[in-house]
C-alpha positions in Angstrom: 0.0 0.0 0.1 1.1 3.5 -0.8 1.6 6.0 2.1 -1.2 7.9 1.0 -3.7 4.7 1.2 -2.2 4.1 4.5 -3.0 8.0 5.8 -6.5 7.6 4.0 -7.1 4.5 6.3 -6.2 6.4 9.2 -8.1 9.3 8.8 -11.2 7.0 8.5 -10.4 5.3 11.5 -10.3 8.7 13.2 -13.3 9.8 11.7 -15.0 6.7 13.3 -13.5 7.4 16.6 -15.0 10.8 16.5 -18.3 9.5 15.7 -17.8 7.3 18.7 -17.1 10.0 21.0 -20.1 12.2 19.7 -22.3 9.2 20.4 -20.6 8.8 23.8 -21.2 12.6 24.8 -25.1 11.8 24.1 -25.0 9.1 26.7 -24.7 11.7 29.7 -27.9 12.7 31.2 -29.2 16.1 30.4 -31.2 18.6 33.0 -34.5 19.7 33.5 -37.0 21.2 30.9 -36.3 24.8 31.6 -32.1 24.2 31.5 -32.7 22.1 28.5 -34.8 24.7 26.6 -31.8 27.4 27.3 -29.4 24.5 25.9 -31.6 24.2 22.8 -31.6 28.2 22.4 -27.9 27.9 22.5 -27.8 25.2 19.8 -29.8 26.7 17.7 -28.5 30.1 17.5 -25.1 28.7 17.1 -26.1 26.5 14.2 -28.3 29.3 12.5 -25.3 31.7 12.6 -23.0 28.8 11.0 -25.7 28.1 8.4 -26.1 32.1 7.5 -22.1 32.4 7.5 -21.9 29.6 5.2 -24.4 30.8 2.8 -23.0 34.2 2.4 -19.6 32.5 1.9 -20.7 30.4 -0.7 -21.1 32.6 -3.7 -17.4 33.7 -2.6 -16.3 30.2 -2.7 -17.8 29.4 -5.8 -16.4 32.6 -7.7 -13.2 31.9 -6.6 -13.0 28.4 -7.5 -14.0 29.3 -11.1 -11.4 31.8 -11.2 -9.0 29.4 -10.0 -10.2 26.6 -12.5 -10.1 29.2 -15.5 -6.4 30.4 -14.7 -4.8 27.3 -13.1 -7.0 24.5 -14.2 -9.9 22.6 -13.1 -8.2 20.4 -10.6 -7.1 23.7 -8.8 -10.9 25.2 -9.0 -12.2 21.8 -7.5 -9.3 21.6 -4.6 -10.2 25.0 -3.5 -13.9 24.0 -3.2 -12.7 20.8 -1.3 -10.5 22.7 1.3 -13.4 25.0 1.9 -16.0 22.5 2.5 -13.8 20.4 4.7 -13.1 23.3 6.8 -16.7 24.2 7.2 -17.6 20.6 8.1 -14.8 20.3 10.7 -16.2 23.6 12.2 -19.9 22.6 12.0 -19.1 18.8 13.5 -17.0 20.3 16.3 -19.6 22.8 17.2 -22.5 20.2 17.2 -20.3 18.2 19.8 -19.8 21.2 21.9 -23.4 22.5 22.1 -24.5 18.8 23.0 -21.9 18.5 25.9 -22.5 21.7 27.7 -25.4 20.9 29.4 -24.5 17.3 30.1 -21.1 18.8 31.8 -23.2 21.0 34.2 -25.4 18.0 35.1 -22.1 15.8 35.5 -20.8 18.3 37.9 -23.8 18.6 40.0 -24.7 14.7 40.1 -21.5 13.1 40.3 -18.5 15.6 40.6 -15.2 17.1 39.1 -13.8 14.1 37.4 -16.8 12.8 35.4 -17.7 16.7 34.4 -14.3 17.1 33.0 -14.9 13.7 31.2 -17.8 15.0 29.5 -16.4 18.5 28.5 -13.1 16.9 27.1 -15.1 14.3 25.2 -16.9 17.2 23.4 -13.7 19.1 22.7 -12.2 15.6 21.4 -14.7 15.3 18.9 -13.4 18.7 17.4 -9.7 17.9 17.7 -10.2 14.4 16.1 -12.4 15.7 13.3 -9.9 18.5 12.4 -7.0 16.2 12.1 -9.2 13.4 10.5 -10.6 15.6 7.9 -7.4 17.4 6.9 -5.6 14.2 6.4 -8.6 12.8 4.3 -8.8 15.6 1.9 -5.2 15.9 1.1 -4.8 12.0 0.8 -7.7 11.7 -1.4 -6.4 14.6 -3.7 -3.1 13.2 -4.2 -4.7 9.3 -4.8 -7.0 10.8 -7.0 -4.9 13.0 -9.2 -1.6 11.4 -8.6 1.7 12.9 -7.3 2.1 14.5 -10.8 -1.5 15.8 -11.2 -1.5 16.8 -7.4 1.2 19.6 -7.7 1.9 22.9 -6.1 -0.9 24.9 -7.6 -3.6 21.9 -6.8 -2.5 21.7 -3.4 -2.0 25.2 -2.8 -5.6 25.8 -3.8 -6.8 23.4 -1.3 -5.0 25.5 1.5 -6.5 28.7 0.1 -10.3 27.3 0.3 -9.3 26.2 3.8 -7.8 29.6 4.6 -10.7 31.5 3.0 -13.3 29.7 5.3 -11.1 30.0 8.4 -10.7 33.7 8.0 -14.3 34.4 7.9 -15.2 31.6 10.6 -12.5 33.2 12.9 -13.5 37.0 12.3 -17.2 36.5 12.1 -17.1 34.3 15.2 -15.2 36.8 17.0 -17.3 39.8 16.2 -20.2 37.7 17.3 -18.8 36.4 20.8 -17.1 39.2 21.9 -19.7 41.8 21.0 -21.8 39.9 22.9 -19.8 39.1 26.0 -18.7 42.9 26.1 -22.5 43.9 26.3 -23.5 41.5 28.8 -20.6 42.1 31.0 -21.0 45.9 30.9 -24.5 46.1 31.7 -25.1 43.1 33.6 -22.1 43.2 35.9 -21.1 46.7 36.2 -24.3 48.8 35.5 -26.9 46.4 37.0 -24.8 44.3 39.3 -26.1 40.9 38.3 -23.9 37.8 38.5 -21.9 36.2 35.7 -24.6 34.3 33.6 -27.7 35.5 35.3 -30.7 34.3 33.7 -32.1 37.8 33.9 -29.4 39.3 31.7 -30.8 39.4 28.1 -27.1 39.2 26.9 -26.3 35.7 28.4 -27.8 33.4 25.7 -26.0 35.3 23.0 -22.6 35.3 24.9 -22.9 31.3 25.2 -24.0 31.1 21.6 -20.8 33.3 21.0 -18.3 30.9 22.9 -19.4 28.0 20.4 -19.3 30.0 17.0 -16.2 32.0 17.9 -13.9 29.7 20.3 -14.9 26.2 19.0 -16.0 26.8 15.3 -13.5 29.4 14.5 -10.5 28.0 16.3 -11.3 24.4 14.8 -11.5 26.3 11.1 -8.0 27.9 12.2 -6.1 24.6 13.2 -7.7 22.7 10.4 -6.0 25.5 7.9 -2.7 25.5 9.9 -2.9 21.8 9.7 -3.1 21.5 6.1 -1.2 24.3 5.3 2.1 22.9 7.0 1.6 19.7 4.9 1.2 21.5 1.8 3.9 23.7 2.2 6.4 20.7 2.8 5.0 19.0 -0.4 5.2 22.5 -2.2 8.9 22.7 -1.0 9.4 19.1 -1.8 8.5 19.5 -5.2 10.6 22.7 -6.3 14.1 21.3 -4.3 17.0 21.1 -6.7 17.3 17.4 -7.3 21.0 17.3 -5.4 19.4 18.4 -2.6 16.1 16.1 -2.7 18.6 13.3 -3.1 20.7 14.0 -0.1 17.6 14.3 2.0 16.3 10.8 1.2 14.9 11.5 -2.4 11.9 13.5 -3.6 9.2 10.4 -3.2 10.0 10.3 0.4 10.2 14.1 0.9 6.6 14.0 -0.6 5.2 11.3 1.6 7.0 12.3 4.7 4.6 14.9 5.8 1.4 13.1 5.6 3.0 10.2 7.0 3.9 12.4 10.2 0.5 13.8 10.7 -1.1 10.6 10.4 1.2 9.3 13.1 0.2 12.2 14.9 -3.4 11.5 14.7 -2.9 8.0 16.2 -0.8 9.3 19.2 -3.4 11.7 19.6 -6.4 9.0 19.7 -4.2 6.9 22.1 -3.4 9.9 24.6 -7.2 10.5 25.0 -7.1 7.6 27.1 -4.6 9.2 29.5 -7.1 12.4 30.1 -9.7 9.8 30.8 -7.9 7.7 33.2 -6.8 10.8 35.3 -9.7 12.9 35.2 -10.6 12.0 38.9 -7.6 13.9 39.9 -6.6 17.5 39.1 -8.0 18.4 35.9 -5.0 20.4 34.9 -2.7 17.5 35.3 -5.0 15.1 33.3 -5.0 17.7 30.3 -1.3 18.0 30.6 -0.6 14.4 30.6 -2.7 14.1 27.3 -0.9 16.7 25.8 2.6 15.2 26.9 1.5 11.6 26.3 0.5 12.6 22.6 3.7 14.4 21.8 5.9 11.8 23.3 4.2 9.0 21.4 4.4 10.8 18.2 8.1 12.0 18.6 8.9 7.9 19.2 6.7 7.1 16.4 8.2 9.5 14.2 12.0 8.5 15.0 11.2 5.0 14.5 9.6 5.7 11.3 12.5 7.9 10.0 15.0 5.0 11.0 12.9 2.3 9.2 12.8 4.0 6.0 16.5 4.8 6.1 15.9 8.5 5.7 18.4 11.0 7.4 18.3 11.8 11.0 18.2 15.5 10.5 14.6 15.1 9.3 13.5 14.0 12.6 15.6 16.3 14.4 13.8 19.2 12.3 10.4 17.7 13.6 11.7 17.7 17.0 12.7 21.3 16.9 9.3 22.0 15.9 7.9 20.5 18.6 10.0 21.6 21.5 9.1 25.3 20.2 5.5 24.5 20.4 6.1 23.4 24.2 8.0 26.3 24.9 5.5 28.6 23.6 2.9 26.8 25.4 4.9 27.3 28.8 5.5 30.7 28.4 1.9 31.5 27.4 0.6 29.6 30.7 3.2 31.5 32.5 2.1 34.9 31.3 -1.8 34.0 31.6 -1.8 31.9 34.8 1.2 32.7 36.9 2.9 35.5 38.7 2.1 38.1 36.0 -1.5 37.6 36.7 -1.1 38.1 40.1 0.5 41.5 39.9 -2.4 42.4 37.4 -5.0 41.8 39.9 -3.1 43.9 42.2 -3.1 46.8 39.8 -6.7 46.5 39.7 -6.9 48.1 43.4 -5.9 51.6 41.8 -8.5 51.4 39.2 -9.0 50.3 35.5 -6.5 52.8 34.0 -3.6 51.0 36.0 -4.9 47.5 34.9 -4.9 48.5 31.3 -1.6 49.9 31.2 -0.3 46.8 33.1 -1.9 44.4 30.9 -0.7 46.0 27.5 3.0 46.0 28.8 2.5 42.5 30.1 1.3 41.2 26.6 4.2 43.1 24.9 6.9 41.4 27.2 5.0 38.1 26.6 5.9 38.1 22.9 9.9 37.9 23.5 10.3 34.2 24.4 7.9 32.6 21.9 9.5 34.8 19.2 12.8 33.5 20.2 11.5 30.2 20.4 10.3 30.1 16.8 13.6 31.9 15.8 15.8 29.0 17.5 13.2 26.4 15.7 13.5 28.3 12.2 17.4 28.2 12.6 18.0 24.8 13.5 15.4 23.4 11.0 17.2 25.2 8.3 20.6 24.2 9.5 19.3 20.5 9.6 17.4 20.2 6.4 17.3 23.4 4.6 13.8 25.2 3.6 12.0 21.6 3.7 13.3 21.3 7.4 11.2 24.7 8.3 8.0 22.8 7.0 9.1 19.8 8.7 9.3 22.0 12.0 5.8 23.2 11.3 4.6 19.6 10.8 6.2 18.7 14.0 4.1 21.4 15.9 0.9 20.4 14.4 0.9 16.4 14.1 -0.8 16.4 17.4 -3.5 19.0 16.4 -6.1 16.2 17.5 -5.1 16.5 21.2 -4.3 20.3 21.2 -7.7 21.3 19.7 -9.4 19.0 22.3 -8.3 20.9 25.2 -8.8 23.9 23.6 -12.5 23.2 22.5 -12.9 21.8 26.2 -12.8 25.4 27.5 -15.8 26.7 26.0 -17.9 23.7 26.9 -16.9 24.2 30.4 -17.7 27.8 30.1 -21.2 27.1 28.8 -21.6 24.6 31.5 -21.0 27.1 34.1 -23.5 29.3 32.3 -26.0 26.8 32.6 -25.5 25.8 36.0 -25.8 29.6 37.2 -29.3 30.2 34.9 -30.4 26.5 36.1 -30.0 27.3 39.8 -27.7 24.1 40.2 -26.3 25.4 43.5 -22.8 26.5 44.6 -21.1 23.3 44.6 -21.8 22.9 41.0 -20.7 26.4 40.1 -17.7 26.0 42.1 -16.9 22.7 40.0 -17.8 24.5 36.7 -15.8 27.6 37.5 -12.8 25.6 38.4 -13.0 23.9 35.0 -13.7 27.1 33.2 -10.6 28.6 34.7 -8.5 25.6 33.4 -10.5 26.0 30.1 -8.9 29.7 30.2 -5.5 28.6 30.4 -5.7 25.8 28.0 -7.3 28.0 25.4 -4.6 30.5 26.3 -2.1 27.8 25.3 -4.0 26.8 22.3 -3.6 30.2 21.0 0.0 30.4 21.8 0.5 27.0 20.0 -1.7 28.2 17.0 0.4 31.3 16.6 3.7 29.4 17.0 2.4 27.0 14.6 1.0 30.0 12.1 4.5 31.3 12.3 6.4 28.3 11.0 3.8 27.4 8.4 3.7 30.9 7.0 7.5 30.8 7.0 7.4 27.4 5.2 4.8 28.7 2.6 6.8 32.1 2.1 10.0 29.6 1.4 7.8 27.7 -1.3 6.6 30.8 -2.9 10.1 32.0 -3.5 11.5 28.8 -4.6 8.5 28.5 -6.9 9.3 31.8 -8.3 13.1 31.0 -8.6 12.3 28.0 -10.5 11.0 30.5 -13.4 13.5 33.3 -12.6 16.8 31.8 -11.3 18.3 35.1 -10.2 15.1 36.0 -8.0 16.1 37.3 -4.6 14.3 39.3 -2.1 16.9 42.4 -1.9 15.9 45.2 0.5 17.5 47.6 -1.8 14.8 46.8 -4.5 12.4 49.6 -4.1 9.6 47.0 -5.1 10.6 44.8 -2.4 10.7 47.4 0.3 7.2 48.8 -0.8 6.0 45.2 -0.4 7.7 45.5 2.8 5.7 48.5 4.1 2.5 47.1 2.7 3.3 43.9 4.8 4.1 46.0 8.0 0.9 47.6 7.5 -1.4 44.5 7.3 -1.7 43.2 10.4 -2.6 46.8 12.2 -5.0 47.3 9.5 -6.6 44.2 9.8 -6.7 44.4 13.7 -8.3 47.7 13.5 -11.0 46.7 11.2 -11.8 43.7 13.5 -11.9 45.7 16.5 -13.9 48.2 15.4 -16.4 45.9 14.3 -16.5 44.3 17.8 -16.8 47.8 19.4 -19.8 48.7 17.2 -21.5 45.4 17.9 -21.1 45.6 21.5 -22.8 49.0 21.3 -25.8 47.7 19.4 -25.9 44.8 22.3 -25.5 47.4 25.1 -28.3 49.4 23.9 -30.7 46.6 23.7 -29.8 45.0 27.2 -30.4 48.4 28.6 -33.8 48.9 26.8 -35.1 45.3 27.8 -33.8 45.9 31.6 -35.5 49.4 31.4 -38.9 48.4 29.6 -39.7 44.8 30.3 -41.6 44.8 33.4 -40.7 42.0 36.2 -37.7 41.5 34.1 -35.4 42.6 36.8 -37.1 40.6 39.5 -36.7 37.6 37.7 -40.9 37.3 37.0 -40.5 37.0 33.3 -37.6 35.9 30.9 -35.9 38.4 28.7 -35.9 38.3 24.8 -32.6 36.5 24.4 -33.4 35.8 20.8 -33.4 39.7 19.9 -29.9 39.7 21.2 -28.6 36.8 19.4 -30.0 38.2 16.1 -28.1 41.4 16.7 -24.8 39.8 17.4 -25.5 37.3 14.4 -26.5 40.0 11.9 -23.4 42.6 12.9 -20.7 39.9 12.7 -22.2 38.6 9.3 -22.1 41.9 7.8 -18.8 43.2 9.3 -16.6 40.1 8.7 -16.7 41.0 4.8 -14.3 43.9 4.9 -11.5 42.4 6.7 -11.9 39.2 5.2 -12.4 40.6 1.8 -9.0 42.7 2.3 -7.1 39.9 3.3 -7.9 37.8 0.4 -7.5 40.9 -2.2 -4.4 42.5 -1.2 -1.8 39.7 -2.0 -3.5 39.6 -5.5 -3.4 43.2 -6.1 0.5 43.6 -4.7 1.3 40.7 -7.2 -0.6 41.8 -10.5 0.5 45.8 -9.8 4.0 45.6 -8.1 5.2 41.9 -9.3 6.5 39.0 -7.6 9.4 40.9 -5.6 6.9 43.1 -4.0 5.0 40.1 -3.1 8.0 38.5 -1.5 8.5 41.6 0.4 5.2 42.0 1.8 5.2 38.4 3.0 8.7 38.8 4.7 7.7 41.6 6.8 3.9 40.6 7.4 5.2 37.5 9.1 7.1 38.7 11.8 4.8 41.6 12.5 1.7 39.4 12.5 3.2 36.9 14.8 4.2 39.5 17.4 1.3 41.3 17.2 -0.9 38.1 17.4 1.4 37.0 20.6 0.7 40.6 22.5 -2.9 40.5 21.8 -3.5 37.0 23.0 -1.6 36.9 26.1 -2.6 40.3 27.1 -6.2 39.4 26.7 -5.8 36.1 28.5 -4.0 37.8 31.6 -6.7 40.3 31.9 -9.3 37.9 31.8 -7.7 35.5 34.6 -7.0 38.5 36.6 -10.6 39.1 37.1 -11.4 35.6 37.9 -8.8 35.6 40.6 -10.5 38.7 42.1 -13.7 36.6 41.6 -12.5 33.9 43.8 -11.9 36.5 46.6 -8.7 38.3 46.1 -8.3 41.9 46.6 -11.9 42.3 47.9 -13.6 39.7 45.4 -16.8 40.5 43.7 -18.4 43.6 43.9 -15.4 45.6 45.1 -13.9 48.5 43.3 -11.1 46.1 42.2 -13.4 43.7 40.6 -15.2 46.6 38.7 -11.5 47.6 37.3 -10.5 43.9 36.5 -13.8 43.7 34.6 -13.2 46.9 32.3 -9.6 45.2 31.8 -11.1 42.0 30.8 -13.8 43.8 28.4 -11.0 45.6 26.7 -9.1 42.2 26.4 -12.3 40.3 24.9 -11.4 41.4 21.3 -7.6 41.2 22.0 -7.6 37.6 22.8 -10.7 36.2 20.7 -11.1 38.4 17.7 -7.9 40.4 16.5 -5.2 38.1 18.0 -6.4 34.7 16.5 -7.2 36.4 13.4 -3.4 37.3 12.8 -2.7 33.3 12.6 -4.9 33.1 9.8 -4.0 36.3 8.1 -0.3 35.4 7.8 -1.1 32.1 6.6 -3.6 33.1 4.0 -1.3 35.9 2.6 1.1 32.8 2.1 -1.2 30.3 0.5 -2.7 33.1 -1.7 0.5 34.2 -2.8 1.8 30.6 -3.5 -1.5 29.9 -5.5 -1.0 32.8 -7.5 2.6 32.4 -8.0 2.5 30.9 -11.7 0.1 33.9 -12.7 2.8 36.4 -11.8 5.4 34.6 -13.8 
């Protein structure tokens, strides 16, 4: 059997495992009729938003597919649609599991305690993680088997990645605008102005906030990592196709280099599936320990399997060391992220809340800036090591090594929003303080796992984008042997300025969209609390559907400008200024976007956990002036960590994949 055939079988096995996990989630008991009705409202709102989002994206996807089919061939057009469809499918399946697991997690916490509640929430997240990996492998292996290695060339593979990137961008931006617009509105009016508890059933914005957790932090993150996962494999394959024959032979032969990325990710999926058992076996102990064992176990199993595979295939050990460099960089980035979003810096941020919101915001911005240093150094070291070991192909292998265990990393990331939803449902359903204490503990750990997941996604995006840029340069160099990116060339420098501008312009667009959506939510929540008789007293329910509609319509409308800009700019730069300007744009947009993403994600995560630290009793606890200041800091950080920051990952990868796709047209 060919490596692609084996990969396809593993992908199918992964999908069957995801189905089994989905069925297992449904076996956990649900709650009373009133709580189940709220769960149904969350599920309906999330499904409706995703459906409308895909309806809006469908004409764009079809138009892009036709354009690629006309310019690069029918295979490229079909590959674009396949990438877009599989990315959307991964998001939809993961979100369905999350909205099924939330109420069951709350009931498990109430009836059976912390361990079973962790198992229920983690099972929902595991569906997302396994589905993302399995569908990525399924799509790429099927593409290669159908077209053959010669037919599935750089243009076809990159078109598949471009389809995945386009859906991921809109899913991340649209979901981020929805979730943070709703969250900010619910927090500012509910907590600050009205004095309601977190997730109080009287707050009209609570259901929309819980819907947003699913469309932004589950569906959006799933599309993000699906695109990174596929992008790393595509970049490695593209570089293998354009490597000089002598270099390819020295690394083991072109055929082996083309098969290796898929084989590594297939091994990573198997390792992730086996490591799921470690989480379930240790769920009754400390939840953070159980999740840490899962990630550590998956990484260790993958690296050992990769080492054995490289040895048995008689490939140079330098290839495995490049994979190791990427995996180590991912661990370092995750550790630094945990330090800055959970450790001593968060305690200092909570202390700053005692002197007001301004000091919280200033301290949080400084903390976010500082937190970017070590991850950037880790990426730089991994880049240098991988290049020294295996050239440009080594960079792509480092990205593959970091992303191979996406199944497990996505599982612990998607677990967080499920635990958050469970806490909200426990509060709205009056399940008692003990239940809420368990869900709050799981949610706090979920904040950390989500922050680690964001850091991991940023690091993976950096290496993937570097590999895509390298593939672009090598593709251009094949047609223009003297092609170099020389900063003395005015066109390259002009492209660099455009690349430096893009991350800031894109962040401004997404954060402005969140701010305007939040304004609409605030006005509506105030109106309901003011005009609906008996709402404040809890005698009548709020009109939650109205708030969900506001967030949904605003997100669907406001995602188009930033998403369209990211797709159009590399094409316009290439057509108007040429391939040198595109290279300059990629070379500057990448480091700028990575540093900005780290700053935004870690500052936002630190503000969030500082607020939760105060809510657990530090510095005066809930209702204190310090708590009010921390809520303001958390509100400022919401679009940082859940909209603009995560979108940077997709922006820099999208620039690379679009540039690689259109490279033949620029020549």
